N, C-alpha and C positions, 0 to 999 in steps of 0.2 A: 504493500500500500504506500510505497514511497516515503515511509515513516511519517505519514500524515495521520494525526490522531483521529480515531473514530471513522476512518474511511477504509474501503476495500472489503467490507463485509456487510451482510444484511442482518441486522438485529435492532431491537428497540434502542433508541438513543444514537444510532449511527446516522451519518449523513445520507440522504436519499438521492444518490447518484446511480442511475440504472440505465442499462440498454437491454431492450427486449427484442430478441431476434429468433429466427428459425434456423437452427444449426444445419438443417438439410439443404437450405437454399441460399444462405448468406454468402455474398461474394463481392469482392472489390472489383469494380469495373473501370476505375480511373485509368487513363492512359496519358502519355506525354501530350497528346493533342487535346485531351479533355481531362486535365488534372483534378478538377473539382467535381467530376461526375459522382452522383450519389451511389453508394453501395446498395445492392439489392438484398432483400431478405431481412432488412431491419424494419421492424414494425414501429418501434417507439423508443425515444430517448428522453429520459427524465434527468434534469439537472437541478440539483438543490430542491428536489421535490416537485418541480413543475415540468410539464411536458414542453420539451424544446423542439421535438421533431416527431411527427406521427403521420404514417401513410403517405409519405412523399412531400409533406408540407412542413416548412420550418416556421416555428412560432416567432412572432415579432418581438416578444419579451425576451430579454437575456437574463438568465438567472445564475450564470456561472460567476464565480468570485475568485480572486487571487488569494492564494494561501501563503502567508509569510510565517515560516517556522511552524506550520501546521495550524495557524490561527486564522480562520476565515473572517471576512468582513461581515457577512451575513450567512445564515444557515437555515436549513430545514432538515430535521432529524426524523428518523422513523419513530412512529408512535404505535402503541399497542392496539389502538382502535381505529377502524376505518372512518369513524365520525370525526376524528381529529383533523384539523386543517392540513392538507397535503400529506396525509398519512397513507402509506402503501403497505399491502400485505406481504408477508414473507413468502418464500417459495418461488421467486422470480429470478431467472438467470440474470446475472449482472456483472459488471466490472466497473472499476473506478474510471470516471471521466469528468474532467473539468472543461466546460465549454470553451473557454478561452484557449485551451491547449488541445482542442479536438484534432486539429489538422496535424499537429506534431505527433500525437500519441495513437491515433485511431488504428493504423495498420498493425503496429507491433503489439498493442494491447489486445486488439481483437484476435490476432493470431494466437496469443497466449491464453485467451479467455474462452474461446468457443468450445462448448461441449453440448451434449444432447440436452434438449429441453425436457424436463420431467413433467409431472402432472401439475397443471396450473389451477390452483384453488382460487385465483384472482378473477377468473372469468374473462381475461383478456383474450381476444380472438386472434388466431394466427392462421396463416394459409400459405399459398404459393404465389410467386411471381412468374407469370407466363409470358415468355417472349413470343410475339406474334409477328409473322411476316406475311404481307398481303401481295397478291398478284391477280391478274385477270384470269389466269389459267385455273384458279381455284373456284371461279364462279360457275354456277349451274344455270344455263350452259356456259362454257368458257367464253371469256371476252378477250378479243385481241386488243391489247393496249400496252403502251410503254410505261404506264403508271405503276407505282409501287408504294409500299408503306411498311412501317415497322414500329414497334413500341413494346411496352411492358404493361400488362394488365394483372393486377393483384386480386385474387379471390380469397378472402379470409374464410376461416372455418365456419364462421357464422353467416357466410354468404355475402358479406360486405364487399363491394366492388370499388376499386380505385385504379388509377393509372392513366396513361395516355398513349395515343398512336399518332404518328406524323406521316403524312403522305407526300409523294413527289409526282409531278407530272399529271395531276388530275385536279380539275375544278370541282371538288366535292360539294355536294349540297347537304348531305347528312351522313351520319355514321351511327351504327348500333351494334350491340351484341344480339344475335339471333339464336334461337334453338334450331338444331339441325345437324345431322351427321355429315361427314364429308360426302359430297355427291348429292346432297339433298338440300332443299331450301326450307326455311321455317320462319315463324313470326318473330317480330321484334320483342325483346324483353327488357333491354336496357339502352335507352337513347343516350348518346354521348353529346357533349356540348362542343360546338365548333369554335375554334379560336385560330383563325387563319388556316394554315394547313395542318393544324394539330387538333385532335379530338380528345376531350378530357371526360373522365367519368364524373357525373354530377354528384355533389354531396348527398349522402344518404342512400345512394344506389345499393340495392341488395337483392340477391337471388333468393327465390323461395326454395323450400326443401326439394320440390320436384325439379327445379332448375339446377340445384346443386347436384342432384343425381345425374342429370344430363351432362353437366360439366365434367364430373368424374368419369363419365363414359366417353368423353371426347366428342360430345354432341352439342357443343356451342361453337359459334363462329363470329368473327368480327367482319362487318361488311360496310364498305364505303360506297355511297350512291352518288351519281352525277346526273346532270341533265341529259347527257348522251346515253347513259345507261341507268335509268331510274331503278331498275331491279338490283343494281350493284355492279360496280366497275372493277373493284379489287376486293379480295376476300382472304381471310386466313382463319384456320381452325384453332381454337383454344385448347391446347393439349400439352 
């Protein structure tokens, strides 16, 4: 714990610095061309007891503090009751993280700290990040186009949907997640929000139990529509 008092462990009275992640999917995707690309598989980061990052969104408030000789400027410690302000339950995978030092320590600390996530009594939802690649050849029937698209869509264990997909070479009019196995068309279940050439999952988007079953069977797909191809110009299966 870098010899910082009350840090590096989960217990009542310790500082509430946590990272919640899926050990099966967590991955550093930063490159020299994109050095600040966000890692995948990380669901939530709590700094000093407050959420600093969640489902791809960075909080505007900064709760990290500098520690001088292990003495923080301000603090939030673990409490024994969930009713206490900023109190979090035990049993969550964690490692020490100070937000001001995140860039410096994230790779080395993450490599040392990753291990299988056990049973979560906290009720926090986890899932998988799905890389999706779109092309006209995946449409039913196939569409001849030079357009393409790719992105990451996260489906949490409770059905919550997040993520975004970016397209190239197509003037898209809309994009959605549909039900349907490869080679079949199906209805819209999650409309995405258009932002230029990028389509983002709307806040609160969530799959039903039936739709989750379809997802696990590989029977959901992402479809981008255009004026030239209103039924869909480029498509990719979520699997």
